[in-house]
C-alpha positions as CSV (number, residue, x, y, z in Angstrom):
1,M,17.2,32.0,4.1
2,I,17.0,29.2,1.6
3,E,20.4,30.4,0.0
4,D,21.8,30.0,3.5
5,K,20.6,26.4,3.8
6,E,21.7,25.5,0.6
7,R,25.2,26.5,1.8
8,R,24.9,25.1,4.8
9,L,24.0,21.7,3.0
10,L,26.7,22.2,0.3
11,G,28.7,22.4,3.6
12,I,28.3,19.6,5.3
13,V,28.2,17.2,2.4
14,A,31.9,18.6,1.1
15,A,32.9,17.6,4.8
16,L,32.6,13.8,3.7
17,E,35.7,12.2,1.9
18,R,32.8,10.2,0.5
19,A,29.3,9.5,0.5
20,A,26.9,6.7,0.1
21,V,23.5,8.2,-0.5
22,A,20.6,5.6,0.4
23,F,18.5,6.6,-2.9
24,S,14.6,5.8,-3.3
25,G,14.4,8.3,-6.5
26,G,11.9,10.3,-4.3
27,V,11.8,14.1,-3.7
28,D,14.6,14.6,-0.9
29,S,17.1,11.8,-1.7
30,S,17.3,12.7,-4.8
31,L,18.3,16.4,-4.2
32,L,20.5,14.6,-1.8
33,L,22.3,13.0,-4.6
34,A,22.6,15.7,-6.7
35,V,23.8,17.8,-4.0
36,S,26.4,15.0,-3.0
37,I,27.5,14.8,-6.8
38,E,28.3,18.7,-6.9
39,A,30.1,18.7,-3.4
40,L,32.4,16.0,-3.8
41,G,32.4,15.0,-7.7
42,V,31.0,11.9,-9.2
43,E,33.2,9.9,-8.4
44,R,33.4,10.0,-5.2
45,V,29.7,9.1,-4.8
46,V,27.5,6.2,-4.6
47,A,23.6,6.0,-5.1
48,L,22.4,2.8,-3.6
49,T,18.9,1.7,-3.4
50,A,17.2,-1.5,-1.8
51,D,15.5,-3.5,-4.1
52,S,12.6,-4.8,-2.5
53,P,9.2,-5.9,-2.7
54,L,8.6,-3.1,-0.9
55,L,9.2,-0.8,-3.7
56,P,6.9,-0.2,-6.4
57,R,8.8,-0.7,-9.8
58,E,8.1,2.2,-10.8
59,E,10.3,4.0,-8.4
60,L,12.4,1.9,-8.5
61,A,12.3,3.0,-12.5
62,T,12.1,6.7,-11.6
63,A,15.1,6.1,-9.4
64,R,17.6,5.1,-12.2
65,Q,16.3,7.7,-14.2
66,I,17.1,10.2,-11.8
67,A,20.7,8.6,-11.0
68,A,21.5,8.7,-14.5
69,Q,20.6,11.9,-15.2
70,V,22.8,13.2,-12.2
71,G,25.8,11.2,-13.8
72,A,25.4,9.1,-10.4
73,Q,26.3,5.7,-10.5
74,L,23.5,3.6,-8.9
75,V,23.6,0.2,-7.2
76,T,20.8,-1.9,-6.5
77,V,21.1,-3.4,-3.0
78,P,18.8,-7.0,-2.8
79,F,16.6,-6.6,-0.1
80,D,14.0,-9.0,1.5
81,E,11.8,-7.3,4.6
82,L,9.4,-9.6,4.4
83,E,12.3,-12.5,5.6
84,M,12.1,-10.5,8.6
85,E,9.4,-11.4,11.6
86,G,9.5,-8.0,13.0
87,V,8.9,-6.5,9.5
88,R,6.3,-9.1,8.6
89,A,4.1,-9.1,11.3
90,N,3.5,-5.6,10.8
91,D,3.4,-4.2,14.5
92,P,4.1,-0.4,15.2
93,L,8.0,-0.5,14.8
94,R,7.2,-1.6,11.7
95,C,9.0,1.3,10.1
96,Y,12.0,0.8,12.7
97,H,12.9,-2.8,12.3
98,C,12.5,-2.3,8.4
99,K,14.8,0.6,8.2
100,R,17.3,-0.7,10.7
101,A,17.6,-3.9,8.2
102,R,17.8,-2.0,5.5
103,F,20.6,0.4,7.1
104,E,22.4,-2.3,7.9
105,A,22.4,-3.7,4.4
106,L,23.4,-0.5,2.9
107,G,26.0,0.4,5.1
108,A,27.6,-3.0,4.9
109,Y,28.0,-2.7,1.3
110,A,29.4,0.9,1.0
111,R,31.7,0.0,3.6
112,G,32.9,-2.8,1.2
113,L,33.6,0.0,-0.8
114,G,35.8,1.4,1.5
115,E,35.8,2.0,5.3
116,E,35.7,6.3,4.0
117,Y,31.9,6.2,2.4
118,V,29.6,7.8,4.9
119,L,26.3,6.5,4.4
120,L,23.5,9.1,3.7
121,H,19.8,9.4,4.0
122,G,16.9,11.6,3.0
123,E,15.5,12.9,5.9
124,N,14.6,16.6,6.1
125,A,13.7,19.0,8.9
126,D,9.8,18.5,8.8
127,D,10.2,14.6,9.0
128,A,10.4,14.9,12.9
129,G,6.4,16.3,13.0
130,D,5.3,12.7,11.8
131,Y,5.3,9.0,13.0
132,R,8.8,7.7,11.4
133,P,10.0,5.1,13.9
134,G,12.5,4.5,11.0
135,S,14.4,7.8,11.8
136,R,15.4,6.3,15.6
137,A,17.0,3.4,13.4
138,A,19.2,6.1,11.1
139,H,20.2,7.8,14.9
140,E,21.5,4.4,16.1
141,L,23.5,3.6,13.2
142,Q,24.9,6.9,12.4
143,V,23.2,7.4,9.4
144,R,23.0,11.0,8.4
145,A,20.8,13.2,7.6
146,P,22.4,16.6,5.8
147,L,19.1,17.6,4.6
148,A,17.6,17.7,8.1
149,E,20.9,18.8,9.4
150,A,20.9,22.1,7.3
151,G,17.2,22.3,8.6
152,L,15.8,22.6,4.9
153,T,12.2,21.9,4.9
154,K,10.2,20.0,1.9
155,A,8.9,23.0,0.2
156,E,12.5,24.1,0.3
157,I,13.9,20.8,-1.1
158,R,11.1,21.2,-3.5
159,E,12.4,24.7,-4.8
160,L,16.2,23.7,-4.4
161,S,14.8,21.0,-7.2
162,R,13.7,23.0,-9.0
163,R,16.4,25.1,-9.3
164,R,18.5,22.3,-10.7
165,G,16.1,21.1,-13.5
166,L,15.2,17.6,-10.9
167,P,12.0,16.3,-12.3
168,T,11.2,14.9,-8.7
169,W,10.9,18.6,-8.0
170,D,6.5,18.1,-7.9
171,H,6.3,14.5,-7.3
172,P,3.9,13.8,-5.4
173,A,5.3,12.6,-1.5
174,A,6.1,8.9,-2.1
175,S,6.0,6.0,0.8
176,C,7.0,2.0,0.2
177,L,3.8,-0.6,-0.2
178,A,3.4,-1.5,3.2
179,T,1.7,1.8,4.3
180,R,-1.2,0.5,2.2
181,I,-1.6,-2.1,5.1
182,P,-3.6,-1.9,8.5
183,T,-1.4,-1.5,11.2
184,G,-1.0,-4.9,12.6
185,T,-2.3,-6.9,9.6
186,A,0.2,-9.3,8.5
187,L,2.3,-8.1,5.4
188,S,2.1,-10.5,2.4
189,L,4.0,-10.9,-1.1
190,E,0.1,-11.3,-2.5
191,A,-0.9,-8.2,-0.6
192,L,1.5,-6.1,-1.7
193,Q,1.6,-7.1,-5.5
194,R,-2.5,-6.6,-5.5
195,I,-1.8,-2.7,-4.4
196,E,0.9,-2.4,-6.5
197,Q,-1.5,-3.6,-9.5
198,A,-4.4,-1.5,-8.5
199,E,-2.7,1.7,-7.9
200,T,-0.5,1.0,-11.4
201,A,-3.7,0.6,-13.2
202,L,-5.5,3.7,-11.5
203,H,-2.5,5.9,-12.3
204,A,-2.9,5.0,-16.1
205,L,-6.7,5.2,-15.9
206,L,-7.2,8.7,-14.2
207,G,-3.4,9.9,-14.1
208,A,-3.9,11.4,-10.7
209,R,-1.0,12.5,-9.2
210,Q,-1.4,11.4,-5.5
211,L,-3.9,8.3,-4.6
212,R,-3.7,5.2,-2.4
213,V,-5.1,2.2,-2.3
214,R,-5.6,0.7,1.2
215,D,-5.9,-3.2,1.4
216,H,-8.6,-4.0,3.7
217,F,-8.8,-7.2,1.6
218,P,-11.3,-8.1,0.4
219,V,-12.0,-4.6,0.4
220,A,-10.1,-2.1,-1.4
221,R,-10.3,1.6,0.0
222,I,-9.2,4.2,-2.4
223,E,-7.6,7.4,-1.2
224,L,-7.7,10.5,-3.8
225,P,-7.3,14.6,-4.0
226,A,-10.7,15.5,-2.6
227,D,-11.2,17.3,-6.1
228,D,-10.8,14.5,-7.9
229,I,-13.7,12.5,-6.1
230,A,-16.4,13.8,-8.6
231,Q,-15.4,12.8,-11.3
232,V,-15.0,9.8,-10.0
233,V,-18.2,8.5,-9.3
234,A,-19.3,9.6,-12.5
235,E,-19.7,7.5,-15.3
236,P,-17.3,6.2,-16.8
237,L,-14.8,6.4,-14.8
238,R,-16.4,4.9,-11.7
239,T,-17.0,1.3,-13.6
240,Q,-13.6,1.6,-14.9
241,V,-12.4,2.5,-11.4
242,A,-14.1,-0.4,-10.2
243,D,-12.9,-3.1,-12.8
244,A,-9.6,-1.9,-12.7
245,V,-8.9,-2.3,-8.7
246,R,-10.9,-6.0,-9.2
247,A,-8.6,-7.2,-11.8
248,A,-6.2,-6.7,-9.5
249,G,-7.4,-9.3,-6.9
250,Y,-9.9,-6.9,-4.4
251,R,-13.7,-7.8,-4.6
252,Y,-15.0,-4.9,-3.3
253,V,-14.3,-1.2,-4.2
254,S,-14.7,1.6,-2.2
255,L,-14.1,5.7,-2.2
256,D,-12.6,7.0,1.3
257,L,-14.9,10.6,0.8
258,S,-12.5,12.4,3.3
259,G,-10.0,12.0,0.6
260,Y,-5.9,11.5,0.6
261,R,-4.7,11.8,3.7
262,M,-0.8,11.3,4.7
263,G,-0.7,8.6,7.1
264,S,-3.1,7.7,7.5
265,M,-2.5,4.0,8.4
266,N,-0.8,5.1,11.1
267,A,-1.1,3.4,14.4
268,N,-1.5,6.6,15.8
269,A,-3.3,8.1,13.0
């Protein structure tokens, strides 16, 4: 029962003295932050957001909005993964290198606040079925995952978020901008910026809840929900979409007829 898992989650967090939540503003970390405040009180919880080139500005704005709604103290910690060769090379272990360095940075900040702070992150019980080398980094650094420990699935997290009035309850799954670039293609600030510009323009144009611009520069491959494809290939949207993506720096604009697929750029996908 979801209520049993909710009580288990509250108990896990309440057993801590203080909590530092690695906070992205996504579905999972938003519930984790809200529950941490319920269990410990706002004065014993801090939200830590790694402000990096891989984080879209719209997601940073959402993180600030959610933190303000639940009354949390939000600290943005500057972090540039592109300075790390293990991340910049974008090999199959990129996510591991990135998450380990990010958790180390956030953990160091938390310890600076006091040794009693325990770093938490928003992994859930469903994440074990996906390609997530970043989870290995969390385990190595003893970053706790209370949602997964309580056995909460993504659907259950959305329901508990809805009950708490969190606007993220029905937000689409989010991922860092690096996931739009094929494994083995080196990351660059230029590529991340054109991806973000193209996706921001398409969200404004289409209002689509779930989309990705996959970077095969100079080609942009757009993934949309299958139900939206027919609308986008018809005028006037076809021309508007092409113009918006070219304005971001791409020469060619393609639409993936298979539709949106989570993790389609994973090395093992």
